[in-house]
N, C-alpha and C positions, 0 to 999 in steps of 0.2 A: 556430528553427533546429533541424533534425533532429539527433538524437544518433546517432553512429556506434556500431553494435553489432557491428562486425567481430570484436572480440576478446572478446565477452561469454562468460564461462564459468560463469554462474549462471543460474538459472531465475526469471524475473520473473512474479509473480502480482500483478496490479494491481486495486485496489479503488477505484472512483470512484462518484459518486452524483449525484442530481438536485439536491442542495443540502445545507444543514446539517441535522443531527439527523435523518437518514433511516436510520441504522443502519450506516453504513460501518465505524465502529470496532468495533462489536459483531460484524459479519460478518468483519472482518479477524481479530479474536481467535478466532473460531470456526474459520476456515480454518487459522490458525496451530496451534491445538490439534489439529486433525485431521491436519495434515501431520506434526506431532511424533509423534502416535500411530502414523503410518505409518513411524516411525523415520528421518525425514529431518532434515537440518540446516536449520533455519529461522531466518532473520533477518527483522527488520521495519524499515520506514522509514515515518515519519509526515512528510508534506510539507505545509507551510502557506505561503501567500503573506503571512501576517501576522507581522510582526516583534514580538517581545516586548521589553520595555524593559530587561531585564537579561540579561547573558550567563549561559547555563546553567552549572551546576557542572562538568560534564564536557565542556567545549567542545573540539572537535577543531580547528576552523578558524573564523575570524571575519573577515569583510571587509565592505565596503559592499554587496557583491553577495549574499552568503549567509552564514548561520551554521549550522554542522554540530555537533551534540553527540551524545553517547552517553548513553542512559538507563541508570543503574545501580541504581535503586531500584524493586524489584518491588512495594513497598508503596505507591508513588506513586499518587495518584488520577488522574494524567494518563493520556491514551491510551497513551503509550509504556510506562507502568507496567503497563497492562492487557496489552500485548503480551508483556512479560516473564512475567507470571503465566500467560499462555496457553502458554508454553513456548519463546518465541523465545530463541535463545542470545545475540543482541545486538539492541538496538533503537536506531535512530538517529532523531534529530529534526532535520529540515532546514527552516530558515526561508529562503525564497527567493521573490522575485517571478518570475512566469512568464518574463520576458525573459531571466533568467539561469539558468533551470531546467536547460537542457542542460549547461551548464558545471558547475553544482552537482551534478547527478546523476552526471555522469561522474567527478567527484572522489570522490563518496560511494561509487560502485561499486568503486573501488579497494580498499575494505575488505571486499568480499564474497569469502569463500573459494570456490574453484572447486567446482562441483557443488552449491552451496547453493541452497535455495529462498528467494527474497526476496519477502516480502509487503509491498507498498507501498500506503499509503493516500494517494491524490493525485488531484486532478481534472485538473491541467494536464499530467501526464506522458503521458497518452494522445495528446496532440497532437504529441509529439516522438519517440515510439518505439513500437514494436509489442511489447507484452508477450507472453509465452508463453501467458498466459491472463488475460482481463480480465472482471471482474465489475462490473456497474453496478447500484447499489442505488437503489431509489426507493420512495416510500410505497405501501402497498397501495391506499389511497384516492387516486383521481385528484387531482392537484394541478398547478398551473401550473408548468411547468419552463422555466427560462431557455433561450434558443436555444443558447447555448454548451454547456450541459449536455446538451441533446438531441443535439448533434453528437457529444459524447463517448460518449453512450449508444449511438449508432448504430455505434460502433467496437467495442463490447463483444462478447465471445463469449456472454455470458449476462446477461440482465436478471433481477434478483432483486427481489421485492417484500417489504416489511417492514411489518407492522401495529403495530409498537411492542413486540410480544411475541415473534413468531416470523417466520421467513422462509418463503417458498413454495418452498423448496429443501431437498433432503435431502443434507446434507453427506456422509453415508456413501456416496453415489454417486460421490464423487470418489476416484480412485485414481491412482497413478503407475505408468506403464509405460515402461521404457527412459528414465527421467529426464524423462518428459513427463506433464504433468497431463492426466488424462482424466476426463470426466464421463459416466457411464453413465445416459442418460436412461431 
């Protein structure tokens, strides 16, 4: 189900990838740090279709459809802790299966201040909304990519390769002009 963005007052930067352990979180933290250096208000959201067995300490909402929590611990080894260390003012963790993603993200977006830049790490979100900018991360070495990931990659504004150490992308070439993310190739 597509998500209505008629009243969207934030700027969405989506990070998706060809699979697990391809550098999505590392790239998201790098983007967050860069946007903060540009003096922007940056929030982060980590979305996973996998439910954890315990309710997180700073749970905002919990139902059979999704669980939304706020990360408060910047020293945490979790991805959400990395986002806080990179400079995000708030970091949300959303556990939701794709079928309920539109409902869950619409609920989550109510917490985004107007004008903020929201960096979201998610594979499924690209299927239900059009972000302001979408980065797709994949390994530098060719690997088999699932058809569903290929479809998401085709929607991206930029495909980034990661060799496990560095990206084939110069983060300094990203700037913001009139509240719009621009990449100077």
